[in-house]
C-alpha positions, 0 to 999 in steps of 0.5 A: 300544425300544418293548416289545409289551404283555404278554399275559396267559395267560388272560383272564377275562370275564363271559358277558352275561346270566349270572353265569358267567365265560368263560375263554380261554387262550392256546395256550402256557398251555393246552399247559403246563397239558396240559388233557385233556378227555372228553365227557359220556356217557349210559348206561342205569344199573342199580343193585341192593341185595343181601338175604338169600334162602333156597332153599325148594323145588327141583324135579328134574323142571322144574329150578327153584328157588324163592328166598324173600326177606323185604323190609320195607316200606321195602325194598318202596318202594326196589326193583322186585320185578317185574323179573328179579333175580339170585341168588349163592351165600354163598360168593364173590360171582363174577360168573360165580356170579350166576344170573338169577332171575325173579319167580315167577308165580301159575302157579308149582306152589309154594304161594307165600305169606307176609306182606307183603314176602315176595318169590319168585323162580324160578331155573334149577337143572337142575344141582341146584346149589342145595338146599333151606334153602340160604341165598343173596344176592339183588340186586334192582334199585332203583326207578328203575333201568334209566333213562338218566343222564349220566355224567362221569369222577370226574377231571372233578368239582370242589368249591369251598370251600363244597362245591358241585360243578362241571365246567369245559366246553370249548365251543370251543377255548381256551375254558372255562366253569365249570357247576354239576352235581348228583350222584346217585351216585359209582361207581368212576371215574364220576360219575352226574349227576342234572343237568349239561351235555348229552350230548357236552359236553367236560369238563375232566378234567386241569387243572380245578384250575388253571382255577379258580385262574385264575378267582379269581385264586388264587396271583396 
């Protein structure tokens, strides 16, 4: 009897005009690999750095406390001093204990001056929770923070043997294409991208290593 030609579980073909390869899986192969995807999402990222600060003055009548932070020249370049920050007591960094702090204005009743890098914040202190000479932490937004960034799940991140970073996109059903990404930072289960596929692109979160093996013939 004549046997039907064997169908490969995955076919690999170069995408015309590019250096990229297109992987097309048979339906049963995709099911066996249990490939899972998630969309590239876009969010406003707020990154902060924590500094040591000190409460230098309080007023009972207005319920305001002034916090001083001494920043180095490099610190000044790396943070945004003209936007709100957060003040936290040294004992326990609970989010509920964070108090929003506004940059102190020139109309402040306090005489606020100091060498370059000295930064002052005003915080609400109606309950008199902060007292003079109390040491605190101050979370100041980093320069560039608050901008929109693309984000992918950490599970989608793929390193090649040279250390370059990639994801497998899923442009259409059963089709997968490996694309390079530029990592800005990794935050827990998220990878914040400096560059990568467009927002909304489906990227593989389960099965990427198997796709990489199929693309390069690993295990054959």
